[in-house]
C-alpha positions as CSV (number, residue, x, y, z in Angstrom):
1,X,-3.8,12.9,13.8
2,X,-2.5,16.4,13.5
3,X,-4.1,19.1,15.6
4,X,-4.9,22.5,14.2
5,X,-3.2,25.3,16.1
6,X,-5.2,28.3,17.3
7,X,-3.7,31.7,17.8
8,X,-5.2,34.7,19.7
9,X,-5.9,37.9,17.8
10,X,-7.6,41.2,18.4
11,X,-10.8,41.7,16.3
12,X,-12.6,45.0,15.9
13,X,-16.3,45.2,16.9
14,X,-19.1,47.2,15.5
15,X,-19.0,49.6,18.5
16,X,-15.3,50.4,17.9
17,X,-13.9,48.5,20.8
18,X,-11.8,45.4,20.2
19,X,-11.9,41.9,21.7
20,X,-9.5,39.1,21.7
21,X,-10.6,36.1,19.8
22,X,-9.1,32.7,19.2
23,X,-8.5,32.1,15.5
24,X,-10.4,29.0,14.4
25,X,-9.2,26.6,11.7
26,X,-10.6,27.5,8.3
27,X,-14.1,26.3,7.8
28,X,-15.0,24.3,4.7
29,X,-16.8,26.3,2.0
30,X,-20.5,26.2,2.4
31,X,-22.2,23.6,0.2
32,X,-24.1,24.9,-2.9
33,X,-27.4,24.5,-1.1
34,X,-26.3,27.1,1.5
35,X,-24.9,29.7,-0.9
36,X,-26.7,33.1,-1.1
37,X,-27.9,33.4,-4.7
38,X,-30.4,36.3,-4.5
39,X,-31.2,36.0,-8.1
40,X,-32.7,32.6,-7.6
41,X,-36.5,32.9,-7.5
42,X,-39.2,30.3,-7.2
43,X,-42.0,30.5,-9.7
44,X,-45.0,32.6,-8.6
45,X,-48.0,34.3,-10.2
46,X,-47.3,37.4,-8.2
47,X,-47.5,40.3,-10.7
48,X,-44.6,42.3,-9.4
49,X,-41.8,42.4,-12.0
50,X,-39.1,39.9,-11.4
51,X,-36.4,42.6,-11.2
52,X,-38.5,44.3,-8.5
53,X,-39.0,41.1,-6.6
54,X,-35.2,40.5,-6.6
55,X,-34.6,43.9,-5.1
56,X,-37.4,43.7,-2.6
57,X,-36.2,40.2,-1.4
58,X,-32.7,41.5,-0.9
59,X,-33.9,44.5,1.1
60,X,-36.4,42.4,3.1
61,X,-33.6,39.9,4.0
62,X,-31.7,42.9,5.4
63,X,-34.8,43.7,7.6
64,X,-35.1,40.0,8.5
65,X,-31.6,39.9,9.8
66,X,-32.2,43.0,11.9
67,X,-35.5,41.7,13.3
68,X,-33.8,38.4,14.3
69,X,-31.0,40.4,15.9
70,X,-33.5,42.5,17.8
71,X,-35.3,39.4,18.9
72,X,-32.1,38.0,20.4
73,X,-31.4,41.3,22.1
74,X,-34.8,41.3,23.7
75,X,-34.1,37.8,25.1
76,X,-30.7,38.9,26.3
77,X,-32.3,41.7,28.3
78,X,-35.1,39.4,29.5
79,X,-32.8,36.7,30.8
80,X,-30.2,39.0,32.4
81,X,-32.0,41.9,34.0
82,X,-31.5,42.4,37.7
83,X,-32.6,44.9,40.3
84,X,-35.7,46.3,42.1
85,X,-37.7,46.5,38.8
86,X,-36.8,42.9,37.8
87,X,-40.2,41.4,37.5
88,X,-41.7,44.3,35.5
89,X,-38.8,44.6,33.1
90,X,-38.4,40.8,32.8
91,X,-42.1,40.6,31.7
92,X,-41.8,43.7,29.5
93,X,-38.8,42.4,27.6
94,X,-40.5,39.1,27.0
95,X,-43.6,40.9,25.7
96,X,-41.4,42.9,23.3
97,X,-39.7,39.7,22.2
98,X,-43.1,38.0,21.4
99,X,-44.1,40.8,19.1
100,X,-40.7,41.0,17.5
101,X,-41.0,37.2,16.8
102,X,-44.1,38.0,14.9
103,X,-42.3,40.7,12.8
104,X,-39.6,38.1,12.0
105,X,-42.3,35.8,10.7
106,X,-44.1,38.5,8.7
107,X,-40.9,39.6,7.0
108,X,-39.7,36.0,6.3
109,X,-43.1,35.0,4.9
110,X,-43.3,38.0,2.6
111,X,-39.9,37.1,1.2
112,X,-41.1,33.6,0.4
113,X,-44.4,34.9,-1.0
114,X,-42.4,36.9,-3.6
115,X,-40.5,33.7,-4.6
116,X,-37.4,34.3,-2.6
117,X,-35.6,32.4,0.2
118,X,-35.9,33.8,3.7
119,X,-32.3,33.8,5.0
120,X,-33.0,33.6,8.7
121,X,-30.1,31.8,10.1
122,X,-28.0,33.3,12.9
123,X,-25.0,33.5,10.5
124,X,-27.0,35.4,8.0
125,X,-28.4,37.7,10.6
126,X,-24.9,38.4,12.2
127,X,-23.4,39.2,8.8
128,X,-26.2,41.6,7.8
129,X,-27.6,43.3,10.9
130,X,-26.9,47.0,11.2
131,X,-28.2,47.1,14.8
132,X,-25.7,48.1,17.5
133,X,-24.2,45.1,19.3
134,X,-25.9,44.4,22.6
135,X,-23.4,44.7,25.5
136,X,-23.3,41.3,27.2
137,X,-22.2,42.4,30.7
138,X,-25.2,44.5,31.6
139,X,-27.3,43.6,34.6
140,X,-29.2,46.6,36.0
141,X,-32.6,47.4,34.7
142,X,-31.5,50.9,33.7
143,X,-28.6,49.5,31.6
144,X,-30.9,47.0,29.8
145,X,-33.6,49.7,29.2
146,X,-30.9,51.9,27.6
147,X,-29.5,49.2,25.5
148,X,-32.8,47.8,24.3
149,X,-34.2,51.2,23.6
150,X,-31.2,51.9,21.4
151,X,-31.8,48.6,19.5
152,X,-35.6,49.4,19.1
153,X,-34.9,52.9,17.9
154,X,-32.3,51.6,15.3
155,X,-34.7,48.9,14.1
156,X,-37.6,51.4,13.9
157,X,-35.4,53.7,11.8
158,X,-34.4,50.7,9.5
159,X,-38.1,49.8,9.1
160,X,-38.9,53.4,8.0
161,X,-36.1,53.4,5.5
162,X,-37.5,50.1,4.3
163,X,-40.9,51.6,3.8
164,X,-39.4,54.3,1.6
165,X,-37.4,51.7,-0.4
166,X,-40.6,49.6,-1.0
167,X,-42.5,52.7,-2.1
168,X,-39.8,53.5,-4.6
169,X,-40.0,50.0,-5.9
170,X,-43.9,50.3,-6.0
171,X,-44.4,47.3,-3.7
172,X,-47.3,48.5,-1.6
173,X,-47.7,45.1,0.1
174,X,-44.1,45.2,1.5
175,X,-44.4,48.9,2.4
176,X,-47.6,48.2,4.3
177,X,-46.0,45.2,6.1
178,X,-43.1,47.4,7.2
179,X,-45.5,50.2,8.3
180,X,-47.2,47.7,10.6
181,X,-43.8,46.6,12.0
182,X,-42.7,50.3,12.4
183,X,-45.9,51.1,14.4
184,X,-45.4,48.1,16.7
185,X,-41.7,48.9,17.3
186,X,-42.5,52.5,18.1
187,X,-45.1,51.3,20.7
188,X,-42.5,49.1,22.3
189,X,-39.9,51.8,22.2
190,X,-42.4,54.0,24.1
191,X,-43.0,51.3,26.7
192,X,-39.2,50.7,27.2
193,X,-38.2,54.4,27.2
194,X,-40.9,55.2,29.7
195,X,-38.6,53.5,32.3
196,X,-35.9,56.2,31.6
197,X,-38.3,59.1,31.8
198,X,-39.7,61.0,34.8
199,X,-36.9,60.2,37.2
């Protein structure tokens, strides 16, 4: 049996740095059931126009990707924080994660309510998230606080952009949902940033 050869290459990252990766053999094309056909809607008696629902679903899948990314970043901080403030930050990062998990569910369920498909896989999130990459080599509480506050701020900004987009599309339900998410994220940003202030 022939073995696929792998070669090392340098790949750019979102933060401008580069990393060496090993080229993988080409993956087979995704089966039809995994393709992203955003125009496919399930029948619903929701009275939002179909064109509006298609646009809203696309935008909400973007927010879904970012919320999943944020959730994984919370867990990265929770698992890896070290230092004198360990127990407080370990608990705080887990509390943030729990609320973010709720935001993931709210957004995904809204997509499905509108007749869409919530695209919540890691691959979909990685390909869509606009959040900054979380540095993997962090250990101190201060480093994790800085990185997670950056992620929370970026997600809060994305949620507020989403509110405006939903208002333009006249989808008050989705705008209200993102307003709830925005308020929650702003609260957690305050809690996390408080560890950077006053010192």
